[in-house]
A tleap script that builds the chain and sets N, CA, C and O, in Angstrom:
source leaprc.protein.ff14SB
mol = sequence {
  NMET TYR ASP ILE ASP GLY VAL HIE SER HIE
  LEU HIE TYR LEU TYR ARG HIE GLY MET VAL
  PHE THR ASP SER ASN GLY VAL GLU TRP LEU
  VAL THR GLU ILE SER ASP PRO ALA LEU ARG
  SER ILE PRO THR GLU ARG LEU ARG MET PRO
  GLU PHE LYS SER GLY TRP LEU LEU PHE GLN
  SER GLN HIE GLN LYS LYS ARG LEU ALA PRO
  TYR PRO ASP ASP TRP ARG GLU MET GLU PRO
  ALA ASP LEU GLU ARG LEU VAL ALA LYS ALA
  LYS PRO ALA PRO THR THR ILE HIE PRO SER
  LEU THR GLY GLU PHE PRO LYS LEU ASP CARG
}
set mol.1.N position { 0.824 -1.176 -0.009 }
set mol.1.CA position { -0.172 -0.012 -0.062 }
set mol.1.C position { 0.902 1.256 -0.148 }
set mol.1.O position { 2.028 1.156 0.339 }
set mol.2.N position { 0.510 2.269 -0.712 }
set mol.2.CA position { 1.207 3.417 -0.837 }
set mol.2.C position { 0.920 4.500 0.280 }
set mol.2.O position { -0.253 4.734 0.571 }
set mol.3.N position { 1.821 5.084 0.835 }
set mol.3.CA position { 1.756 6.106 1.842 }
set mol.3.C position { 1.745 7.533 0.964 }
set mol.3.O position { 2.814 8.090 0.712 }
set mol.4.N position { 0.611 8.025 0.566 }
set mol.4.CA position { 0.530 9.093 -0.364 }
set mol.4.C position { 1.191 10.357 0.178 }
set mol.4.O position { 1.815 11.123 -0.556 }
set mol.5.N position { 1.019 10.567 1.615 }
set mol.5.CA position { 1.615 11.798 2.115 }
set mol.5.C position { 3.072 11.571 2.257 }
set mol.5.O position { 3.796 12.566 2.197 }
set mol.6.N position { 3.612 10.392 2.439 }
set mol.6.CA position { 5.081 10.146 2.291 }
set mol.6.C position { 5.665 10.426 0.983 }
set mol.6.O position { 6.708 11.062 0.829 }
set mol.7.N position { 4.911 9.895 -0.014 }
set mol.7.CA position { 5.397 10.103 -1.360 }
set mol.7.C position { 5.375 11.617 -1.681 }
set mol.7.O position { 6.361 12.057 -2.273 }
set mol.8.N position { 4.379 12.464 -1.367 }
set mol.8.CA position { 4.333 13.871 -1.628 }
set mol.8.C position { 5.404 14.536 -0.865 }
set mol.8.O position { 6.044 15.431 -1.416 }
set mol.9.N position { 5.672 14.174 0.394 }
set mol.9.CA position { 6.706 14.749 1.168 }
set mol.9.C position { 7.979 14.431 0.470 }
set mol.9.O position { 8.731 15.387 0.279 }
set mol.10.N position { 8.333 13.327 0.080 }
set mol.10.CA position { 9.597 12.890 -0.539 }
set mol.10.C position { 9.786 13.770 -1.932 }
set mol.10.O position { 10.863 14.293 -2.218 }
set mol.11.N position { 8.682 13.862 -2.705 }
set mol.11.CA position { 8.811 14.685 -3.794 }
set mol.11.C position { 9.098 16.127 -3.653 }
set mol.11.O position { 9.847 16.745 -4.410 }
set mol.12.N position { 8.430 16.665 -2.586 }
set mol.12.CA position { 8.915 18.034 -2.130 }
set mol.12.C position { 10.241 18.193 -1.887 }
set mol.12.O position { 10.895 19.161 -2.277 }
set mol.13.N position { 10.718 17.160 -1.176 }
set mol.13.CA position { 12.126 17.246 -0.752 }
set mol.13.C position { 13.098 17.126 -1.872 }
set mol.13.O position { 14.122 17.809 -1.903 }
set mol.14.N position { 12.747 16.158 -2.903 }
set mol.14.CA position { 13.606 16.094 -4.037 }
set mol.14.C position { 13.556 17.338 -4.990 }
set mol.14.O position { 14.603 17.747 -5.493 }
set mol.15.N position { 12.402 17.920 -5.236 }
set mol.15.CA position { 12.261 19.002 -6.243 }
set mol.15.C position { 12.410 20.276 -5.497 }
set mol.15.O position { 11.414 20.835 -5.038 }
set mol.16.N position { 13.675 20.792 -5.344 }
set mol.16.CA position { 13.908 21.961 -4.676 }
set mol.16.C position { 13.939 23.167 -5.482 }
set mol.16.O position { 14.656 23.266 -6.478 }
set mol.17.N position { 13.121 24.139 -5.039 }
set mol.17.CA position { 13.224 25.455 -5.677 }
set mol.17.C position { 13.366 25.487 -7.171 }
set mol.17.O position { 14.445 25.907 -7.588 }
set mol.18.N position { 12.567 25.158 -7.952 }
set mol.18.CA position { 12.651 25.304 -9.386 }
set mol.18.C position { 12.512 26.664 -9.840 }
set mol.18.O position { 12.073 27.519 -9.071 }
set mol.19.N position { 12.861 26.952 -11.071 }
set mol.19.CA position { 12.763 28.347 -11.767 }
set mol.19.C position { 12.339 28.143 -13.249 }
set mol.19.O position { 12.564 27.090 -13.845 }
set mol.20.N position { 11.768 29.115 -13.758 }
set mol.20.CA position { 11.354 29.130 -15.222 }
set mol.20.C position { 12.194 30.200 -15.820 }
set mol.20.O position { 12.458 31.257 -15.247 }
set mol.21.N position { 12.618 29.845 -17.065 }
set mol.21.CA position { 13.241 30.886 -17.970 }
set mol.21.C position { 12.802 30.563 -19.408 }
set mol.21.O position { 12.425 29.436 -19.731 }
set mol.22.N position { 12.867 31.592 -20.246 }
set mol.22.CA position { 12.549 31.388 -21.690 }
set mol.22.C position { 13.718 31.566 -22.509 }
set mol.22.O position { 14.373 32.603 -22.403 }
set mol.23.N position { 14.044 30.661 -23.312 }
set mol.23.CA position { 15.306 30.691 -24.148 }
set mol.23.C position { 15.125 31.659 -25.379 }
set mol.23.O position { 14.077 32.276 -25.568 }
set mol.24.N position { 16.145 31.738 -26.139 }
set mol.24.CA position { 16.214 32.610 -27.305 }
set mol.24.C position { 15.278 32.270 -28.404 }
set mol.24.O position { 15.041 33.132 -29.250 }
set mol.25.N position { 14.689 31.029 -28.483 }
set mol.25.CA position { 13.712 30.604 -29.312 }
set mol.25.C position { 12.337 30.762 -28.816 }
set mol.25.O position { 11.401 30.356 -29.504 }
set mol.26.N position { 12.157 31.279 -27.758 }
set mol.26.CA position { 10.816 31.516 -27.174 }
set mol.26.C position { 10.291 30.303 -26.324 }
set mol.26.O position { 9.170 30.333 -25.816 }
set mol.27.N position { 11.126 29.258 -26.191 }
set mol.27.CA position { 10.760 27.995 -25.479 }
set mol.27.C position { 10.941 28.262 -23.936 }
set mol.27.O position { 12.006 28.599 -23.419 }
set mol.28.N position { 9.688 28.053 -23.238 }
set mol.28.CA position { 9.831 28.165 -21.727 }
set mol.28.C position { 10.306 26.851 -21.084 }
set mol.28.O position { 9.815 25.765 -21.391 }
set mol.29.N position { 11.273 27.001 -20.188 }
set mol.29.CA position { 11.797 25.723 -19.576 }
set mol.29.C position { 11.688 25.906 -18.003 }
set mol.29.O position { 12.022 26.922 -17.394 }
set mol.30.N position { 11.188 24.808 -17.478 }
set mol.30.CA position { 11.349 24.712 -15.826 }
set mol.30.C position { 12.551 24.031 -15.496 }
set mol.30.O position { 12.786 22.904 -15.931 }
set mol.31.N position { 13.254 24.599 -14.817 }
set mol.31.CA position { 14.563 24.066 -14.180 }
set mol.31.C position { 14.444 23.673 -12.752 }
set mol.31.O position { 14.157 24.495 -11.882 }
set mol.32.N position { 14.680 22.330 -12.497 }
set mol.32.CA position { 14.611 21.841 -11.120 }
set mol.32.C position { 15.900 21.113 -10.722 }
set mol.32.O position { 16.464 20.310 -11.464 }
set mol.33.N position { 16.334 21.457 -9.474 }
set mol.33.CA position { 17.490 20.788 -8.925 }
set mol.33.C position { 16.980 19.428 -8.280 }
set mol.33.O position { 16.140 19.462 -7.380 }
set mol.34.N position { 17.432 18.387 -8.692 }
set mol.34.CA position { 17.100 16.968 -8.064 }
set mol.34.C position { 18.320 16.565 -7.258 }
set mol.34.O position { 19.454 16.460 -7.726 }
set mol.35.N position { 17.985 16.358 -6.048 }
set mol.35.CA position { 19.089 15.895 -5.262 }
set mol.35.C position { 18.554 14.977 -4.025 }
set mol.35.O position { 17.674 15.346 -3.248 }
set mol.36.N position { 19.167 13.828 -3.971 }
set mol.36.CA position { 18.822 12.792 -2.869 }
set mol.36.C position { 20.024 12.412 -2.003 }
set mol.36.O position { 20.845 11.607 -2.442 }
set mol.37.N position { 20.150 12.918 -0.878 }
set mol.37.CA position { 21.382 12.576 -0.094 }
set mol.37.C position { 21.597 11.070 0.027 }
set mol.37.O position { 22.719 10.642 0.297 }
set mol.38.N position { 20.623 10.300 -0.151 }
set mol.38.CA position { 20.576 8.838 0.080 }
set mol.38.C position { 21.540 8.269 -1.033 }
set mol.38.O position { 22.321 7.348 -0.792 }
set mol.39.N position { 21.441 8.834 -2.180 }
set mol.39.CA position { 22.292 8.393 -3.266 }
set mol.39.C position { 23.788 8.494 -3.029 }
set mol.39.O position { 24.553 7.638 -3.473 }
set mol.40.N position { 24.202 9.536 -2.330 }
set mol.40.CA position { 25.566 9.670 -1.995 }
set mol.40.C position { 26.233 8.583 -1.060 }
set mol.40.O position { 27.449 8.416 -0.961 }
set mol.41.N position { 25.258 7.870 -0.391 }
set mol.41.CA position { 25.794 6.745 0.504 }
set mol.41.C position { 25.892 5.461 -0.259 }
set mol.41.O position { 26.334 4.448 0.282 }
set mol.42.N position { 25.507 5.480 -1.447 }
set mol.42.CA position { 25.614 4.246 -2.278 }
set mol.42.C position { 26.901 4.248 -2.999 }
set mol.42.O position { 27.240 5.240 -3.644 }
set mol.43.N position { 27.734 3.053 -2.918 }
set mol.43.CA position { 29.004 2.972 -3.562 }
set mol.43.C position { 28.807 3.232 -4.996 }
set mol.43.O position { 27.901 2.646 -5.591 }
set mol.44.N position { 29.637 4.123 -5.645 }
set mol.44.CA position { 29.625 4.516 -7.017 }
set mol.44.C position { 29.395 3.231 -7.940 }
set mol.44.O position { 28.577 3.164 -8.858 }
set mol.45.N position { 30.243 2.256 -7.538 }
set mol.45.CA position { 30.209 1.128 -8.559 }
set mol.45.C position { 28.719 0.270 -8.667 }
set mol.45.O position { 28.348 -0.497 -9.555 }
set mol.46.N position { 28.098 0.651 -7.562 }
set mol.46.CA position { 26.697 0.024 -7.512 }
set mol.46.C position { 25.634 0.820 -8.248 }
set mol.46.O position { 24.503 0.341 -8.328 }
set mol.47.N position { 25.892 1.915 -8.753 }
set mol.47.CA position { 24.939 2.894 -9.360 }
set mol.47.C position { 24.924 2.568 -10.814 }
set mol.47.O position { 25.970 2.352 -11.427 }
set mol.48.N position { 23.807 2.532 -11.344 }
set mol.48.CA position { 23.603 2.413 -12.818 }
set mol.48.C position { 24.100 3.514 -13.633 }
set mol.48.O position { 24.738 3.354 -14.674 }
set mol.49.N position { 23.743 4.786 -13.054 }
set mol.49.CA position { 24.310 6.043 -13.583 }
set mol.49.C position { 24.939 6.873 -12.518 }
set mol.49.O position { 24.309 7.744 -11.919 }
set mol.50.N position { 26.196 6.590 -12.290 }
set mol.50.CA position { 27.029 7.213 -11.334 }
set mol.50.C position { 27.044 8.692 -11.416 }
set mol.50.O position { 27.074 9.396 -10.406 }
set mol.51.N position { 27.023 9.201 -12.726 }
set mol.51.CA position { 27.196 10.669 -12.876 }
set mol.51.C position { 25.863 11.461 -12.095 }
set mol.51.O position { 25.900 12.680 -11.928 }
set mol.52.N position { 24.964 10.824 -11.745 }
set mol.52.CA position { 23.835 11.316 -11.137 }
set mol.52.C position { 23.958 11.361 -9.658 }
set mol.52.O position { 23.150 12.013 -8.997 }
set mol.53.N position { 25.019 10.638 -9.057 }
set mol.53.CA position { 25.023 10.406 -7.748 }
set mol.53.C position { 24.970 11.709 -6.837 }
set mol.53.O position { 24.451 11.632 -5.724 }
set mol.54.N position { 25.471 12.837 -7.276 }
set mol.54.CA position { 25.403 14.090 -6.520 }
set mol.54.C position { 24.280 14.891 -7.047 }
set mol.54.O position { 24.268 16.098 -6.809 }
set mol.55.N position { 23.340 14.351 -7.735 }
set mol.55.CA position { 22.159 15.151 -8.238 }
set mol.55.C position { 22.303 15.716 -9.526 }
set mol.55.O position { 23.408 15.710 -10.069 }
set mol.56.N position { 21.222 16.247 -10.124 }
set mol.56.CA position { 21.178 16.808 -11.490 }
set mol.56.C position { 20.301 17.899 -11.666 }
set mol.56.O position { 19.441 18.051 -10.799 }
set mol.57.N position { 20.346 18.721 -12.650 }
set mol.57.CA position { 19.350 19.656 -13.109 }
set mol.57.C position { 18.450 19.001 -14.020 }
set mol.57.O position { 18.880 18.286 -14.926 }
set mol.58.N position { 17.100 19.229 -13.811 }
set mol.58.CA position { 16.133 18.617 -14.772 }
set mol.58.C position { 15.518 19.824 -15.493 }
set mol.58.O position { 14.986 20.719 -14.837 }
set mol.59.N position { 15.580 19.862 -16.780 }
set mol.59.CA position { 15.093 20.920 -17.701 }
set mol.59.C position { 13.856 20.249 -18.360 }
set mol.59.O position { 13.917 19.144 -18.900 }
set mol.60.N position { 12.731 21.000 -18.276 }
set mol.60.CA position { 11.537 20.473 -18.824 }
set mol.60.C position { 10.772 21.657 -19.600 }
set mol.60.O position { 10.422 22.714 -19.075 }
set mol.61.N position { 10.582 21.306 -20.895 }
set mol.61.CA position { 9.772 22.252 -21.782 }
set mol.61.C position { 8.462 21.437 -22.136 }
set mol.61.O position { 8.190 20.332 -21.666 }
set mol.62.N position { 7.793 22.056 -22.920 }
set mol.62.CA position { 6.379 21.352 -23.369 }
set mol.62.C position { 6.771 20.147 -24.021 }
set mol.62.O position { 6.071 19.156 -23.814 }
set mol.63.N position { 7.848 20.040 -24.836 }
set mol.63.CA position { 8.107 18.903 -25.645 }
set mol.63.C position { 9.396 18.147 -25.265 }
set mol.63.O position { 9.706 17.131 -25.888 }
set mol.64.N position { 10.136 18.608 -24.278 }
set mol.64.CA position { 11.437 18.012 -24.040 }
set mol.64.C position { 11.643 17.877 -22.634 }
set mol.64.O position { 11.120 18.660 -21.842 }
set mol.65.N position { 12.462 16.817 -22.231 }
set mol.65.CA position { 12.940 16.751 -20.803 }
set mol.65.C position { 14.452 16.264 -20.885 }
set mol.65.O position { 14.818 15.273 -21.517 }
set mol.66.N position { 15.229 17.065 -20.193 }
set mol.66.CA position { 16.732 16.843 -20.264 }
set mol.66.C position { 17.246 16.925 -18.935 }
set mol.66.O position { 16.670 17.591 -18.074 }
set mol.67.N position { 18.425 16.209 -18.690 }
set mol.67.CA position { 19.120 16.281 -17.411 }
set mol.67.C position { 20.631 16.595 -17.590 }
set mol.67.O position { 21.320 16.240 -18.546 }
set mol.68.N position { 21.025 17.303 -16.536 }
set mol.68.CA position { 22.502 17.679 -16.682 }
set mol.68.C position { 23.216 17.296 -15.253 }
set mol.68.O position { 22.729 17.651 -14.179 }
set mol.69.N position { 24.308 16.607 -15.352 }
set mol.69.CA position { 25.142 16.282 -14.105 }
set mol.69.C position { 26.475 16.022 -14.638 }
set mol.69.O position { 26.699 15.388 -15.670 }
set mol.70.N position { 27.437 16.605 -13.789 }
set mol.70.CA position { 27.385 17.535 -12.851 }
set mol.70.C position { 26.794 18.923 -13.283 }
set mol.70.O position { 26.658 19.167 -14.482 }
set mol.71.N position { 26.466 19.770 -12.390 }
set mol.71.CA position { 25.864 21.058 -12.792 }
set mol.71.C position { 26.525 22.163 -11.835 }
set mol.71.O position { 26.937 21.848 -10.719 }
set mol.72.N position { 26.597 23.349 -12.280 }
set mol.72.CA position { 27.154 24.519 -11.399 }
set mol.72.C position { 26.318 24.825 -10.271 }
set mol.72.O position { 25.091 24.877 -10.345 }
set mol.73.N position { 27.033 25.041 -9.151 }
set mol.73.CA position { 26.250 25.425 -7.923 }
set mol.73.C position { 25.578 26.556 -7.929 }
set mol.73.O position { 24.599 26.683 -7.193 }
set mol.74.N position { 26.007 27.598 -8.790 }
set mol.74.CA position { 25.360 28.930 -8.962 }
set mol.74.C position { 24.184 29.044 -9.995 }
set mol.74.O position { 23.815 30.151 -10.385 }
set mol.75.N position { 23.637 27.952 -10.404 }
set mol.75.CA position { 22.779 27.922 -11.582 }
set mol.75.C position { 21.566 28.909 -11.235 }
set mol.75.O position { 20.988 29.522 -12.132 }
set mol.76.N position { 21.257 29.015 -10.055 }
set mol.76.CA position { 20.036 29.844 -9.751 }
set mol.76.C position { 20.300 31.371 -10.074 }
set mol.76.O position { 19.384 32.145 -10.352 }
set mol.77.N position { 21.495 31.696 -10.019 }
set mol.77.CA position { 21.914 33.129 -10.305 }
set mol.77.C position { 22.178 33.359 -11.858 }
set mol.77.O position { 22.441 34.466 -12.329 }
set mol.78.N position { 22.088 32.302 -12.526 }
set mol.78.CA position { 22.583 32.520 -14.035 }
set mol.78.C position { 21.396 33.188 -14.856 }
set mol.78.O position { 20.192 32.976 -14.711 }
set mol.79.N position { 21.976 33.981 -15.687 }
set mol.79.CA position { 21.090 34.576 -16.772 }
set mol.79.C position { 20.532 33.600 -17.721 }
set mol.79.O position { 21.132 32.537 -17.881 }
set mol.80.N position { 19.443 33.847 -18.371 }
set mol.80.CA position { 18.702 32.965 -19.451 }
set mol.80.C position { 19.776 32.453 -20.470 }
set mol.80.O position { 19.828 31.273 -20.819 }
set mol.81.N position { 20.515 33.294 -20.862 }
set mol.81.CA position { 21.547 32.759 -21.969 }
set mol.81.C position { 22.528 31.775 -21.397 }
set mol.81.O position { 23.027 30.941 -22.153 }
set mol.82.N position { 22.845 31.805 -20.118 }
set mol.82.CA position { 23.782 30.898 -19.414 }
set mol.82.C position { 22.885 29.561 -19.212 }
set mol.82.O position { 23.355 28.469 -19.534 }
set mol.83.N position { 21.738 29.664 -18.735 }
set mol.83.CA position { 20.908 28.515 -18.634 }
set mol.83.C position { 20.685 27.758 -19.999 }
set mol.83.O position { 20.810 26.541 -20.130 }
set mol.84.N position { 20.359 28.592 -20.941 }
set mol.84.CA position { 20.231 28.024 -22.262 }
set mol.84.C position { 21.518 27.179 -22.768 }
set mol.84.O position { 21.362 26.175 -23.463 }
set mol.85.N position { 22.740 27.623 -22.397 }
set mol.85.CA position { 23.808 26.897 -22.670 }
set mol.85.C position { 23.925 25.599 -21.943 }
set mol.85.O position { 24.443 24.611 -22.462 }
set mol.86.N position { 23.402 25.618 -20.646 }
set mol.86.CA position { 23.316 24.390 -19.895 }
set mol.86.C position { 22.360 23.416 -20.614 }
set mol.86.O position { 22.713 22.262 -20.856 }
set mol.87.N position { 21.163 23.889 -20.948 }
set mol.87.CA position { 20.307 23.006 -21.728 }
set mol.87.C position { 20.994 22.393 -22.829 }
set mol.87.O position { 20.890 21.177 -22.994 }
set mol.88.N position { 21.696 23.112 -23.613 }
set mol.88.CA position { 22.329 22.515 -24.856 }
set mol.88.C position { 23.298 21.359 -24.449 }
set mol.88.O position { 23.477 20.368 -25.157 }
set mol.89.N position { 23.881 21.563 -23.300 }
set mol.89.CA position { 24.881 20.451 -22.720 }
set mol.89.C position { 24.155 19.186 -22.117 }
set mol.89.O position { 24.727 18.099 -22.033 }
set mol.90.N position { 22.777 19.412 -21.678 }
set mol.90.CA position { 22.019 18.389 -21.097 }
set mol.90.C position { 21.649 17.294 -21.975 }
set mol.90.O position { 21.455 17.492 -23.174 }
set mol.91.N position { 21.537 16.102 -21.420 }
set mol.91.CA position { 21.177 14.994 -22.205 }
set mol.91.C position { 19.664 14.703 -22.116 }
set mol.91.O position { 19.028 14.944 -21.089 }
set mol.92.N position { 19.075 14.144 -23.298 }
set mol.92.CA position { 17.575 13.738 -23.188 }
set mol.92.C position { 17.371 12.854 -21.923 }
set mol.92.O position { 18.144 11.940 -21.635 }
set mol.93.N position { 16.327 13.172 -21.224 }
set mol.93.CA position { 15.966 12.275 -20.145 }
set mol.93.C position { 14.865 11.259 -20.571 }
set mol.93.O position { 13.885 11.641 -21.211 }
set mol.94.N position { 15.036 9.995 -20.217 }
set mol.94.CA position { 14.101 9.089 -20.587 }
set mol.94.C position { 12.755 9.328 -20.060 }
set mol.94.O position { 12.574 9.703 -18.902 }
set mol.95.N position { 11.779 9.109 -20.923 }
set mol.95.CA position { 10.415 9.334 -20.492 }
set mol.95.C position { 9.734 7.911 -20.216 }
set mol.95.O position { 9.545 7.037 -21.062 }
set mol.96.N position { 9.426 7.863 -18.940 }
set mol.96.CA position { 8.629 6.528 -18.518 }
set mol.96.C position { 7.280 6.730 -18.204 }
set mol.96.O position { 6.854 7.830 -17.853 }
set mol.97.N position { 6.548 5.678 -18.315 }
set mol.97.CA position { 5.222 5.739 -17.746 }
set mol.97.C position { 5.013 4.726 -16.552 }
set mol.97.O position { 5.154 3.509 -16.676 }
set mol.98.N position { 4.683 5.326 -15.455 }
set mol.98.CA position { 4.527 4.517 -14.352 }
set mol.98.C position { 2.931 4.225 -13.990 }
set mol.98.O position { 2.007 4.987 -14.275 }
set mol.99.N position { 2.816 3.000 -13.326 }
set mol.99.CA position { 1.455 2.849 -12.931 }
set mol.99.C position { 0.903 3.867 -11.928 }
set mol.99.O position { 1.628 4.461 -11.131 }
set mol.100.N position { -0.370 4.026 -12.010 }
set mol.100.CA position { -0.987 5.004 -11.036 }
set mol.100.C position { -1.117 4.211 -9.735 }
set mol.100.O position { -0.836 3.015 -9.663 }
set mol.101.N position { -1.558 4.944 -8.715 }
set mol.101.CA position { -1.683 4.237 -7.495 }
set mol.101.C position { -2.652 2.971 -7.514 }
set mol.101.O position { -2.594 2.077 -6.669 }
set mol.102.N position { -3.438 2.996 -8.445 }
set mol.102.CA position { -4.405 1.884 -8.510 }
set mol.102.C position { -3.695 0.650 -9.317 }
set mol.102.O position { -4.248 -0.443 -9.435 }
set mol.103.N position { -2.534 0.922 -9.804 }
set mol.103.CA position { -1.803 -0.152 -10.473 }
set mol.103.C position { -1.980 -0.159 -11.988 }
set mol.103.O position { -1.234 -0.825 -12.705 }
set mol.104.N position { -2.982 0.595 -12.471 }
set mol.104.CA position { -3.208 0.779 -13.945 }
set mol.104.C position { -2.292 1.797 -14.582 }
set mol.104.O position { -1.916 2.808 -13.988 }
set mol.105.N position { -1.969 1.502 -15.752 }
set mol.105.CA position { -1.229 2.372 -16.687 }
set mol.105.C position { -2.136 3.511 -17.338 }
set mol.105.O position { -3.223 3.126 -17.769 }
set mol.106.N position { -1.863 4.712 -17.451 }
set mol.106.CA position { -2.565 5.669 -18.051 }
set mol.106.C position { -2.720 5.289 -19.550 }
set mol.106.O position { -1.841 4.678 -20.158 }
set mol.107.N position { -3.858 5.676 -20.091 }
set mol.107.CA position { -4.118 5.448 -21.628 }
set mol.107.C position { -3.256 6.475 -22.391 }
set mol.107.O position { -3.087 7.598 -21.915 }
set mol.108.N position { -2.741 6.132 -23.494 }
set mol.108.CA position { -1.908 7.036 -24.296 }
set mol.108.C position { -2.847 7.545 -25.388 }
set mol.108.O position { -3.607 6.775 -25.975 }
set mol.109.N position { -2.788 8.816 -25.647 }
set mol.109.CA position { -3.460 9.349 -26.836 }
set mol.109.C position { -2.683 9.136 -28.021 }
set mol.109.O position { -1.522 9.538 -28.098 }
set mol.110.N position { -3.298 8.485 -29.009 }
set mol.110.CA position { -2.528 8.237 -30.276 }
set mol.110.C position { -3.288 8.985 -31.452 }
set mol.110.O position { -2.850 8.934 -32.601 }
savepdb mol mol.pdb
quit
């Protein structure tokens, strides 16, 4: 059984202080710092993607999702042009479909 309050609490912990910026093409991006101290305690050789051990920046637009690791500590103070350069360096993030709390997968519009 899911503890929905615990799930929400954990998500709020992971998604710290996001920000929005618009790139030079007019695309609006939500930037979120993802960090979980528990990952730091796992030996690097046991991680499937060790580059994300210390966290990453998640860039989300209407049509794309990208991740950047490692990332600069001062990203919150960066100008949009600097953030756009980080988006250019970020790698596409896999898009996965997770079952809902009922165990059913959402229907895809085709």
